[in-house]
Each structure stands twice: as C-alpha cells, then as structure tokens.
N, C-alpha and C positions, 0 to 999 in steps of 0.2 A: 591427414594430421591436423591441417587447419580446421576442417570441420569439427574434429573432436575437441580442439582447443575452444572453438567458439561455443560449442554444446556445453563444455565444462563451465565456461564463464557465464553462459546464460543461466545454468542450473545454479551456480554459486550465487549470482547477484540475485536471482529469484528468491533462493533460500534465505540470503541475508535479509532482503526486504520483508519476507514472511516472518522472520524472526523478530524484526523491529515491530511489526504490526502486532504479532502475537504477544510479545512482552508488554507492549503498550495496553493491550486488552486485559491481560492478567494482573498488571500492577499499577500502571499509571492511572488508567480510567477509574478503578476502584478506589484508589487513594484521592483522586480529584473529586470523586463523587461525594466524599465526606467533608469537603470544604464548604464554607459559607458562599453565598453568591459572588461576592466581590472578590474573594481570593480565587475561586474557581475560574471566573472570567479572566482575571489578571493572569493566572498560571497558564490558561489556554492561549492568551495573546502572546505570552512570552515563548511558550513551547512552538507555536505556530511560526513564530519568527526565526527561532534558532535552527528549526529543523530544516530550513532553506540553506543547506551548506552543500559543499562539493561531494562529501562522503555520501550523504543522503541521496543527492541527485544522480550519482553514479549507479546506486542500487535501485533507484526508482526508473530512471530513463534507460539504463543499460538493457534490461530484459525487452523493453519495447522494440529495440533494435535487434538484439542478439537472438531472441526466440524465433521470430520469423526467418531470419537469416539462417539459422541452424536448421530449421524446418526445411527450408529450401534446399540447403546443401545435403540433407539426408533423404531427400526424396528418392525413392527407388531403391535404397540400400537395405531397409528393413521395414517391412510393413508395420509391426508393432511399435518400434522406435519411432518411426515417422509420425504415427498417429498420436503417440504420447506427446511428441514435440507440438504438433499442431493444435492439439487440445490444451496444452500448456500455454501456447502463444494466445489462443483465444481467451482462455480464462484470464490470462494476465492483461492483455490489451483492453478487453471489454470490462472484466471484473475488477481489475486493480487500478490501471491507468484511467479507464473511462469513469469509473465510480468516483475516483478521487477528484478528477477534474470536474465531473458534473455535479457530485454531491458535496464532498468534503471542502473543496477549495472555495466554492461560493459562500459557504457558511463561514469559513476562516476569514474571508474577506469582509464579510459583514461584521464579524467580531472585531476585526483589526481596527475598523474605523469608528468603533463604539467607544465613546469617552467615558471611562470609568469614573474619573473624577467629578464629572458634572451629573452623573446619574443618581436618581433617587433610589431608596431601597426597592420601591416597586419596579422601577426601571431596570435595575440589576436583576430582580426575579423574573421580570419578563423577557429579558435578553437571554438569560440562562435557560428558561423554558423553550424559547425559540431556537436556541443553539444546541443544547446538550443532547436531547433525545434524538433528533434528526442526525446529528454529527455521529452519535455512537451507533446508530443503526447502519449508516453508511459505512462506518469504520468496521463494524462486525462483518458486514458483507464482504469487503475488500479483504479483510483478514482471512476469512474462510477461503475466498477464491486465490489469494496469494499462497496459502499453504497447499492448496490443491495444485496450483500452477507449478510450485516448486517440486512437489512430489511427482508430478507427471514428467517433469523435465529430468528429474533424478532417475525415475524409472526407465525413461527413454535411453539413458546411458547403459542400462543393463539389458535392454531388449534389442539393442541394434547390433549390426555385423559391422566390423572394421572401423 
C-alpha cells in the first residue's frame, strides 16, 4: 500500500511539474517573446523570483526523491512497471532536475543580478540575446523530458502488479 501511495505521489508531482513547464512553453514564452527587451528582461526577473515558492518546490523536488524511492519499492514486482519507473526517474533526475540546475538556473542567476535601470538599449539587447535563446532551449528540453517522465510514471501505474 505504501509503495502504491509513493508511486501515485511521484506520478502526480511529475505530472504537475510537466504541466507547469508545458503551459509556460505554450503561453508564457510566446507572450514574452513579443515584448521589447526591457519588458522581457524585467518580466523574466520577476517570474524567476516568484517561481521560488513552496508549491513549485514541492513539485520540482518531490519527484527527485519519490521516483527513485518508488522504483526501489517496485523492484521485482513487475518488470514493465519497474522499468517505466526507472526510466521516469532517470528522465526526471537528469533531464528535468539536472537540466534546470545546470542550464536554466545559471542563466536565471545572471539575469537576476543584471541592473535593468542602468543598462543602455544595446546592453538590454545584449543581455536578452545572451539569455533568451539558451534559456528557451534548456526549457524546451526539460519540458519534453518532464512530460516523458510523467508519462512513464503514469504508465508504470497501469503496468505493475499489486
């Protein structure tokens, strides 16, 4: 029973995070892309600050712990379910958590210390060019892998015994 609860929570939190990233990719990024440099950079600074909240952290860090734990608890119970959980854990830890920490967070940190009020028009354009393309590439990768991880975790629910 405990293993099923942990599996359900791992799948739920993975799916919630995938939804956050997916919604961001389909709505926030296209909307921000249309803004002038100063507005884009200011919006991203604000978003990057407010996203750091308990609800987001639960969805972001929860699967890092729960997917491997669920995988361990289901070892030997169902080959297909176990492999789905293992692949979900790998996709999430490397492709979501790892990409975020190694790719998006350093860019967020660079942007956070950039003083918009003292930047010239060229400085704003340069910072946007340095930030936007790389950040979106990392974000698209983690979005794809978060959806894959959530899908695998959910599939594991249907492919396991007990």
